[in-house]
N, C-alpha and C positions, 0 to 999 in steps of 0.2 A: 339571261336566256329567258325567252318567253315561255309561258306555260303551254304544254301540249294539250290539245283538246282530245276528246274521246276518239274521234275518227282518225286523227293523226296517230295516236297511240295504237289503235287497232291496225292501221296500215303497217306500222313498223314491227309490231309484234307478229303479225301474220307473215310478213316477209322474212323475219328472223327465223321463225319456225320452218318456213319453206326452204331457206338456204341451208340451215343447219341440218335438216333432215336429208337434203341432197348430198351434203358433204359426208354424212354418215353412210348413206347408201353406197356412194362411190368408194369411199375408203374401206368400208367393211366387206363390200362385195357379197360373196356367198354366205358369209357369217350373218349378214343382215337378213338375207332371204330366209335362212333357217330360223333365225330368231323371230322374224315377223310371222312366219307360218306356224311355228310351234308354240310361241308364247303370245304374241300380240293378237293373232287371229287363229287361236287354237280351235280344235273341232267343237269344243263346248264354248259357248259364248262367255268370254271373261267378264268379270265385274267392271273393269275399266270402261267397257263399252257403254254400260248404263250411266256411268259418271259423265263420260264425254257427251252422250246424248242429252242428258239433263243440262249440262253447261252449254251445249250447242244451241238448244232450243231457247234457253234463257238469253244467250247472247243475241240471237235473232230478234227476240222480242224487245230486249233492252236497246238494241241498235235502232229499231223503228221508233221506240219511245223517245230516244235522243233526237232523232230526225224531227219528231213532232214538237219537241219542247225546247230545242235550241235553234239559234239562227246561224247555222253554218252552211254556207253555199256548197252545193254538190254532196251534201251528207247522204242523200238518198242513194248515191252510186255505191258507196261502200256498204250501206245497209242492204242493197240489192245483192251485192256479191256475197255478203254473209248469209243472206237468205238462200242463195243457191247451194250453200253447204248443207242446207236442210235435206237436199236430195241424198247426199252421202250418209248423213246421220239417220235418215229414214230407212235407207237400205241396210244400215247396220242393225237397226231395231227390228224391222219387219222382214228383211230378206238376208239375214246374216249368212246363211250357207251359200247363197248365190254371190254375195259380196266376197266371201272367202274364196270362192272359185275364181272370181274376177281377179282378186289379188294374186292368187297362185299362178294364174295364166300370165298376168303382167310380169310378175317377178321371174318367171321361167322363160320369158321371151326378151331377148336382148334388145330387139328393135322397139318393142312396146315400152320397155323400161326407159330406154333412151328418150323416146317421145314424151313420156310422162315427166322425166327429169327436166327436159327442155321446157315443157309447158309450165312446170312449177317455178323454174328459175325466171322465165319471162314474166309470169304473174308476180313473182316476188319483186322483180325490178320495177314493174308497173306500180305495185303497191308503195314502194319507196318513193317513186316519182309523185304518186298521188299525195303521200304524206308531206312531201316538200312543196309541191306546187299548188295543190288543191286546198289543203287544209292548214 
């Protein structure tokens, strides 16, 4: 088996997180919503937010570093997608209460949650395809 490059691993890992989280959201239902609002996005900003923010910004920077220092075609595409996650982590850092309100609204709206789940599954499938065919 050939060695996986950074961008391939990133695609598979991100897709894995997306699919596993959707399975948990669907299988746990209301229990997930309660956990997410009371624990994950509690009223007081939890410590994990700062850890995720730090890792997220590092991942964005490291991805662009790998684009610049490796010769992997289309690596900029996944680096751009990772950079877009900076919007979410910036919202967590600078607008936590508004992000929490968004999460609460989404979790309490079946239609919005279905759209979000479909979007994440489609992105996850696209990431797997990118890992297989692009990298």
